[in-house]
Kinemage of the C-alpha trace (Angstrom):
@kinemage 1
@onewidth
@group {chain A} dominant
@subgroup {mainchain}
@vectorlist {calphas} color= white
{ca unk a 1} P 1.292 -117.242 -22.585
{ca unk a 2} L -2.403 -117.628 -21.897
{ca unk a 3} L -4.771 -116.967 -19.048
{ca unk a 4} L -5.902 -113.744 -17.396
{ca unk a 5} L -4.107 -110.495 -18.152
{ca unk a 6} L -1.576 -109.590 -15.491
{ca unk a 7} L -2.049 -105.922 -14.492
{ca unk a 8} L 0.504 -103.910 -12.533
{ca unk a 9} L 0.115 -100.277 -11.489
{ca unk a 10} L 3.597 -99.708 -10.124
{ca unk a 11} L 7.036 -100.203 -11.646
{ca unk a 12} L 8.052 -101.785 -8.336
{ca unk a 13} L 5.775 -104.682 -9.316
{ca unk a 14} L 7.142 -105.085 -12.853
{ca unk a 15} L 6.520 -108.432 -14.549
{ca unk a 16} L 10.195 -108.461 -15.657
{ca unk a 17} L 9.719 -111.435 -18.038
{ca unk a 18} L 13.004 -113.391 -17.960
{ca unk a 19} L 13.280 -113.921 -21.725
{ca unk a 20} L 11.848 -110.517 -22.632
{ca unk a 21} L 8.573 -109.443 -24.202
{ca unk a 22} L 6.941 -107.870 -27.233
{ca unk a 23} L 5.646 -104.473 -26.160
{ca unk a 24} L 3.175 -101.890 -27.391
{ca unk a 25} L 2.465 -98.473 -25.863
{ca unk a 26} L -0.484 -96.113 -26.025
{ca unk a 27} L -3.584 -94.583 -24.483
{ca unk a 28} L -5.836 -97.285 -26.024
{ca unk a 29} L -8.893 -95.152 -25.298
{ca unk a 30} L -11.999 -97.007 -26.418
{ca unk a 31} L -10.054 -100.185 -27.344
{ca unk a 32} L -11.501 -99.918 -30.864
{ca unk a 33} L -11.006 -102.171 -33.891
{ca unk a 34} L -7.768 -100.418 -34.818
{ca unk a 35} L -6.385 -101.287 -31.392
{ca unk a 36} L -7.542 -104.872 -31.881
{ca unk a 37} L -5.594 -105.086 -35.155
{ca unk a 38} L -2.467 -103.698 -33.475
{ca unk a 39} L -2.758 -106.179 -30.616
{ca unk a 40} L -3.193 -109.081 -33.043
{ca unk a 41} L 0.065 -108.048 -34.712
{ca unk a 42} L 1.785 -107.858 -31.325
{ca unk a 43} L 0.508 -111.344 -30.461
{ca unk a 44} L 1.644 -112.713 -33.820
{ca unk a 45} L 5.165 -111.336 -33.416
{ca unk a 46} L 5.310 -112.528 -29.812
{ca unk a 47} L 4.260 -116.044 -30.812
{ca unk a 48} L 6.945 -116.126 -33.492
{ca unk a 49} L 9.551 -115.300 -30.866
{ca unk a 50} L 8.084 -117.426 -28.088
{ca unk a 51} L 7.602 -114.388 -25.864
{ca unk a 52} L 4.718 -112.891 -23.870
{ca unk a 53} L 2.953 -109.711 -24.953
{ca unk a 54} L 3.064 -106.554 -22.853
{ca unk a 55} L 1.124 -103.308 -23.069
{ca unk a 56} L 2.003 -99.976 -21.488
{ca unk a 57} L -0.801 -97.486 -20.896
{ca unk a 58} L -1.659 -94.703 -18.476
{ca unk a 59} L -4.087 -94.095 -15.627
{ca unk a 60} L -5.467 -91.043 -17.470
{ca unk a 61} L -5.154 -89.529 -20.914
{ca unk a 62} L -1.774 -87.707 -21.032
{ca unk a 63} L -3.539 -84.653 -22.490
{ca unk a 64} L -5.382 -84.229 -19.179
{ca unk a 65} L -2.007 -83.260 -17.695
{ca unk a 66} L -0.223 -81.744 -20.696
{ca unk a 67} L -3.111 -79.612 -22.046
{ca unk a 68} L -6.082 -79.977 -19.700
{ca unk a 69} L -8.014 -77.123 -21.342
{ca unk a 70} L -8.318 -79.112 -24.584
{ca unk a 71} L -8.034 -82.716 -23.391
{ca unk a 72} L -10.453 -85.062 -25.166
{ca unk a 73} L -13.299 -86.707 -23.298
{ca unk a 74} L -12.596 -90.368 -22.556
{ca unk a 75} L -14.391 -93.155 -24.402
{ca unk a 76} L -13.638 -95.570 -21.573
{ca unk a 77} L -12.794 -95.282 -17.904
{ca unk a 78} L -9.629 -97.058 -16.786
{ca unk a 79} L -11.519 -100.106 -15.412
{ca unk a 80} L -13.499 -100.382 -18.668
{ca unk a 81} L -10.340 -100.092 -20.730
{ca unk a 82} L -8.613 -102.866 -18.787
{ca unk a 83} L -11.686 -105.106 -19.074
{ca unk a 84} L -11.814 -104.579 -22.838
{ca unk a 85} L -8.089 -105.218 -23.214
{ca unk a 86} L -8.321 -108.442 -21.228
{ca unk a 87} L -11.348 -109.528 -23.270
{ca unk a 88} L -9.220 -109.515 -26.439
{ca unk a 89} L -7.174 -112.388 -25.021
{ca unk a 90} L -4.120 -110.809 -26.671
{ca unk a 91} L -2.376 -109.108 -23.737
{ca unk a 92} L -0.347 -111.041 -21.172
{ca unk a 93} L 0.983 -108.109 -19.138
{ca unk a 94} L -0.516 -104.609 -18.786
{ca unk a 95} L 1.519 -101.901 -17.079
{ca unk a 96} L -0.591 -98.905 -16.024
{ca unk a 97} L 1.624 -95.889 -15.383
{ca unk a 98} L 0.555 -92.851 -13.395
{ca unk a 99} L 0.735 -89.895 -15.772
{ca unk a 100} L 1.499 -86.880 -13.594
{ca unk a 101} L 3.803 -83.869 -13.799
{ca unk a 102} L 6.792 -86.035 -12.914
{ca unk a 103} L 6.019 -88.469 -15.715
{ca unk a 104} L 5.419 -85.551 -18.064
{ca unk a 105} L 8.940 -84.258 -17.386
{ca unk a 106} L 10.599 -87.646 -17.910
{ca unk a 107} L 12.864 -87.765 -20.943
{ca unk a 108} L 12.129 -90.228 -23.702
{ca unk a 109} L 15.470 -91.910 -23.057
{ca unk a 110} L 14.699 -92.422 -19.372
{ca unk a 111} L 11.267 -93.845 -20.248
{ca unk a 112} L 12.850 -96.397 -22.568
{ca unk a 113} L 15.489 -97.380 -20.013
{ca unk a 114} L 13.106 -97.536 -17.057
{ca unk a 115} L 9.968 -99.037 -18.604
{ca unk a 116} L 10.783 -100.801 -21.854
{ca unk a 117} L 14.148 -102.213 -20.876
{ca unk a 118} L 14.132 -102.204 -17.074
{ca unk a 119} L 10.549 -103.327 -16.495
{ca unk a 120} L 9.584 -105.340 -19.568
{ca unk a 121} L 12.904 -106.411 -21.135
{ca unk a 122} L 11.524 -105.410 -24.524
{ca unk a 123} L 12.771 -107.443 -27.468
{ca unk a 124} L 10.356 -105.898 -29.956
{ca unk a 125} L 8.378 -102.638 -29.640
{ca unk a 126} L 5.310 -102.127 -31.839
{ca unk a 127} L 3.839 -98.617 -31.974
{ca unk a 128} L 2.048 -96.279 -34.344
{ca unk a 129} L 4.280 -94.688 -36.954
{ca unk a 130} L 3.463 -91.227 -35.552
{ca unk a 131} L 3.942 -92.268 -31.901
{ca unk a 132} L 5.540 -89.591 -29.686
{ca unk a 133} L 6.446 -89.797 -26.009
{ca unk a 134} L 8.621 -88.321 -23.296
{ca unk a 135} L 9.252 -84.705 -22.326
{ca unk a 136} L 8.135 -82.301 -25.056
{ca unk a 137} L 7.166 -85.360 -27.140
{ca unk a 138} L 10.757 -85.752 -28.278
{ca unk a 139} L 10.608 -89.519 -28.349
{ca unk a 140} L 9.537 -91.147 -31.626
{ca unk a 141} L 10.080 -94.262 -33.719
{ca unk a 142} L 13.549 -93.079 -34.786
{ca unk a 143} L 14.656 -92.680 -31.168
{ca unk a 144} L 13.281 -96.112 -30.318
{ca unk a 145} L 15.207 -97.624 -33.222
{ca unk a 146} L 18.402 -95.888 -32.138
{ca unk a 147} L 18.100 -97.034 -28.524
{ca unk a 148} L 16.946 -100.491 -29.566
{ca unk a 149} L 20.203 -100.870 -31.469
{ca unk a 150} L 22.245 -100.984 -28.261
{ca unk a 151} L 19.578 -102.177 -25.794
{ca unk a 152} L 18.696 -105.196 -27.918
{ca unk a 153} L 15.153 -104.623 -29.185
{ca unk a 154} L 13.654 -104.169 -32.624
{ca unk a 155} L 10.978 -101.618 -33.532
{ca unk a 156} L 7.934 -101.741 -35.810
{ca unk a 157} L 6.036 -98.547 -36.583
{ca unk a 158} L 2.635 -99.112 -38.183
{ca unk a 159} L 0.183 -96.709 -39.794
{ca unk a 160} L -3.364 -96.252 -38.525
{ca unk a 161} L -5.529 -99.235 -39.427
{ca unk a 162} L -8.292 -98.767 -42.006
{ca unk a 163} L -11.487 -100.659 -42.682
{ca unk a 164} L -11.489 -103.261 -45.436
{ca unk a 165} L -12.467 -100.732 -48.106
{ca unk a 166} L -9.955 -98.141 -46.788
{ca unk a 167} L -12.703 -95.504 -46.519
{ca unk a 168} L -12.523 -95.306 -42.706
{ca unk a 169} L -9.416 -95.095 -40.548
{ca unk a 170} L -10.034 -96.445 -37.077
{ca unk a 171} L -9.249 -93.837 -34.424
{ca unk a 172} L -10.529 -92.638 -31.072
{ca unk a 173} L -10.819 -89.137 -32.550
{ca unk a 174} L -13.235 -90.355 -35.215
{ca unk a 175} L -15.315 -92.154 -32.584
{ca unk a 176} L -15.622 -88.903 -30.623
{ca unk a 177} L -16.543 -87.000 -33.782
{ca unk a 178} L -19.331 -89.439 -34.592
{ca unk a 179} L -20.631 -89.385 -31.032
{ca unk a 180} L -20.672 -85.572 -31.127
{ca unk a 181} L -22.936 -85.834 -34.175
{ca unk a 182} L -25.218 -88.345 -32.420
{ca unk a 183} L -24.098 -91.072 -34.832
{ca unk a 184} L -23.836 -93.848 -32.259
{ca unk a 185} L -24.231 -96.546 -34.897
{ca unk a 186} L -21.279 -95.105 -36.803
{ca unk a 187} L -19.261 -94.975 -33.588
{ca unk a 188} L -20.072 -98.635 -32.957
{ca unk a 189} L -18.671 -99.536 -36.390
{ca unk a 190} L -15.258 -98.284 -35.263
{ca unk a 191} L -15.461 -99.530 -31.687
{ca unk a 192} L -16.660 -102.978 -32.705
{ca unk a 193} L -19.364 -102.710 -30.052
{ca unk a 194} L -22.019 -100.323 -28.760
{ca unk a 195} L -20.624 -97.246 -27.017
{ca unk a 196} L -21.479 -97.550 -23.345
{ca unk a 197} L -20.883 -95.359 -20.330
{ca unk a 198} L -20.882 -96.161 -16.629
{ca unk a 199} L -22.160 -94.262 -13.648
{ca unk a 200} L -24.272 -94.465 -10.513
{ca unk a 201} L -28.069 -94.308 -10.392
{ca unk a 202} L -28.959 -91.238 -8.330
{ca unk a 203} L -32.085 -89.503 -7.082
{ca unk a 204} L -33.592 -87.076 -9.585
{ca unk a 205} L -36.527 -84.696 -9.411
{ca unk a 206} L -38.926 -87.587 -10.203
{ca unk a 207} L -40.348 -85.628 -13.121
{ca unk a 208} L -40.332 -88.721 -15.337
{ca unk a 209} L -42.285 -90.682 -12.742
{ca unk a 210} L -44.874 -87.909 -12.569
{ca unk a 211} L -45.305 -88.157 -16.345
{ca unk a 212} L -45.744 -91.937 -16.266
{ca unk a 213} L -42.180 -92.790 -17.313
{ca unk a 214} L -40.056 -93.524 -14.221
{ca unk a 215} L -36.435 -93.245 -15.267
{ca unk a 216} L -33.071 -94.166 -13.803
{ca unk a 217} L -30.928 -91.031 -13.593
{ca unk a 218} L -27.339 -92.122 -14.167
{ca unk a 219} L -24.582 -89.746 -13.021
{ca unk a 220} L -21.676 -90.037 -15.474
{ca unk a 221} L -18.181 -88.755 -14.581
{ca unk a 222} L -17.453 -85.427 -16.252
{ca unk a 223} L -14.431 -86.699 -18.182
{ca unk a 224} L -16.417 -89.415 -20.008
{ca unk a 225} L -17.497 -88.837 -23.617
{ca unk a 226} L -21.266 -88.755 -24.163
{ca unk a 227} L -23.119 -88.626 -27.485
{ca unk a 228} L -24.955 -85.512 -28.642
{ca unk a 229} L -28.113 -84.575 -26.774
{ca unk a 230} L -31.118 -86.545 -27.967
{ca unk a 231} L -33.309 -89.573 -27.509
{ca unk a 232} L -31.745 -93.006 -28.054
{ca unk a 233} L -32.637 -96.660 -28.124
{ca unk a 234} L -30.213 -98.569 -25.972
{ca unk a 235} L -29.582 -100.801 -23.001
{ca unk a 236} L -29.317 -100.458 -19.238
{ca unk a 237} L -27.194 -102.961 -17.340
{ca unk a 238} L -27.466 -102.802 -13.561
{ca unk a 239} L -25.969 -104.701 -10.661
{ca unk a 240} L -27.466 -108.008 -11.798
{ca unk a 241} L -25.540 -107.886 -15.075
{ca unk a 242} L -28.669 -108.149 -17.242
{ca unk a 243} L -28.718 -105.805 -20.253
{ca unk a 244} L -32.306 -104.537 -20.417
{ca unk a 245} L -33.802 -102.606 -23.348
{ca unk a 246} L -34.274 -98.923 -22.642
{ca unk a 247} L -35.352 -95.622 -24.123
{ca unk a 248} L -32.658 -93.113 -23.194
{ca unk a 249} L -32.955 -89.365 -22.844
{ca unk a 250} L -29.728 -87.402 -22.854
{ca unk a 251} L -30.077 -83.657 -22.660
{ca unk a 252} L -30.931 -80.370 -20.966
{ca unk a 253} L -34.723 -80.871 -20.597
{ca unk a 254} L -35.613 -77.630 -22.421
{ca unk a 255} L -39.364 -78.132 -21.904
{ca unk a 256} L -38.881 -77.524 -18.183
{ca unk a 257} L -35.575 -75.658 -17.877
{ca unk a 258} L -33.853 -72.879 -19.785
{ca unk a 259} L -30.535 -72.878 -17.938
{ca unk a 260} L -29.577 -76.531 -17.325
{ca unk a 261} L -25.966 -76.511 -18.493
{ca unk a 262} L -25.138 -80.170 -17.901
{ca unk a 263} L -26.368 -83.201 -19.835
{ca unk a 264} L -28.733 -85.387 -17.819
{ca unk a 265} L -28.776 -89.091 -18.667
{ca unk a 266} L -32.115 -90.799 -17.970
{ca unk a 267} L -32.947 -94.378 -18.916
{ca unk a 268} L -36.522 -95.666 -19.077
{ca unk a 269} L -36.326 -99.450 -18.859
{ca unk a 270} L -38.898 -101.181 -21.044
{ca unk a 271} L -41.200 -103.621 -19.236
{ca unk a 272} L -39.373 -103.284 -15.907
{ca unk a 273} L -40.148 -102.024 -12.449
{ca unk a 274} L -37.875 -102.043 -9.426
{ca unk a 275} L -35.539 -99.996 -7.246
{ca unk a 276} L -32.282 -99.109 -9.011
{ca unk a 277} L -30.988 -96.334 -6.727
{ca unk a 278} L -27.346 -96.550 -5.793
{ca unk a 279} L -26.472 -99.172 -8.384
{ca unk a 280} L -23.492 -98.799 -10.665
{ca unk a 281} L -24.949 -99.105 -14.140
{ca unk a 282} L -23.791 -99.252 -17.739
{ca unk a 283} L -25.844 -97.491 -20.410
{ca unk a 284} L -25.323 -98.500 -24.042
{ca unk a 285} L -26.341 -96.322 -27.008
{ca unk a 286} L -27.635 -98.438 -29.911
{ca unk a 287} L -29.457 -95.976 -32.191
{ca unk a 288} L -30.472 -92.314 -32.125
{ca unk a 289} L -34.222 -91.788 -32.364
{ca unk a 290} L -34.329 -88.002 -32.593
{ca unk a 291} L -32.701 -84.791 -31.436
{ca unk a 292} L -33.742 -83.133 -28.195
{ca unk a 293} L -36.763 -80.856 -28.558
{ca unk a 294} L -38.602 -78.245 -26.550
{ca unk a 295} L -42.351 -78.856 -26.392
{ca unk a 296} L -45.028 -76.214 -25.865
{ca unk a 297} L -46.932 -78.339 -23.360
{ca unk a 298} L -46.469 -81.267 -21.007
{ca unk a 299} L -49.131 -83.138 -23.008
{ca unk a 300} L -47.107 -82.780 -26.206
{ca unk a 301} L -43.994 -84.014 -24.378
{ca unk a 302} L -45.803 -87.066 -22.992
{ca unk a 303} L -47.144 -87.922 -26.457
{ca unk a 304} L -43.588 -87.720 -27.832
{ca unk a 305} L -42.323 -89.927 -25.005
{ca unk a 306} L -44.871 -92.596 -25.943
{ca unk a 307} L -43.657 -92.448 -29.546
{ca unk a 308} L -40.025 -92.611 -28.426
{ca unk a 309} L -40.621 -95.715 -26.315
{ca unk a 310} L -42.310 -97.507 -29.196
{ca unk a 311} L -39.530 -96.447 -31.563
{ca unk a 312} L -36.938 -97.746 -29.112
{ca unk a 313} L -38.781 -101.031 -28.825
{ca unk a 314} L -38.873 -101.476 -32.620
{ca unk a 315} L -35.221 -100.562 -33.098
{ca unk a 316} L -34.018 -102.848 -30.338
{ca unk a 317} L -36.104 -105.776 -31.588
{ca unk a 318} L -34.427 -105.360 -35.003
{ca unk a 319} L -30.999 -105.103 -33.421
């Protein structure tokens, strides 16, 4: 098949491909280069069989329901994830399942019967070798192989994909680890693109404007993964779709506050003036300039901001 990815969010609207499909399953958070390699394999096997590709994912990370106290922050929102999956050109059908308490209690066998066989008529299932699913994570590759024997589908379990020199294994966990260290360039090497987050431009306390650096304060959903606090060179993409160079401050503003618990994301757009309030924006992190600091005076902070803007300009021109 070719053309736009067909997305369904309800099993009542199943694609039910008449000849069957080649299916993969997973959270696909971040849609990183390891995911791309998996999807290329799925497409290859589907082409060999003359079948469409199908992907099963969830409306949230399953850990947000199973173990909410330790659930990982998300690298991509659901709309971002679907956009990135469609951009690969490798997925014909995407089934987005609601992961709630009812889904959590579903047995692995029922999931296979309802989703893989009933909805997608799976003829081949491609998953990670350590893939687990169903109630108490009792489903695995061995169960899939056993059920595939009488339902009529084959199973391929693949190991995590590594970089060409095998020194880095592509994983969402490693992306989060690098972001937590402020290594946004290292995160981009695994993602295959700059890590970007989306939110709405909101009113702030206008402190940046008072200092000569009017910034766009972007409110990011709490479940989204942000890099470590610091100053970054990056991009700001607003409603017009233009990615503009920006110096980005992400932090607690220790020069002014001692008790700001949340991370505030502020983007100073280089060589731009205009009203951005209310826009949904995407902020991309290209390179870390420095860690967040507390300055002894406003003058020292302003001097540092001038240096940061020039550093951002240089880094982005090189990029």
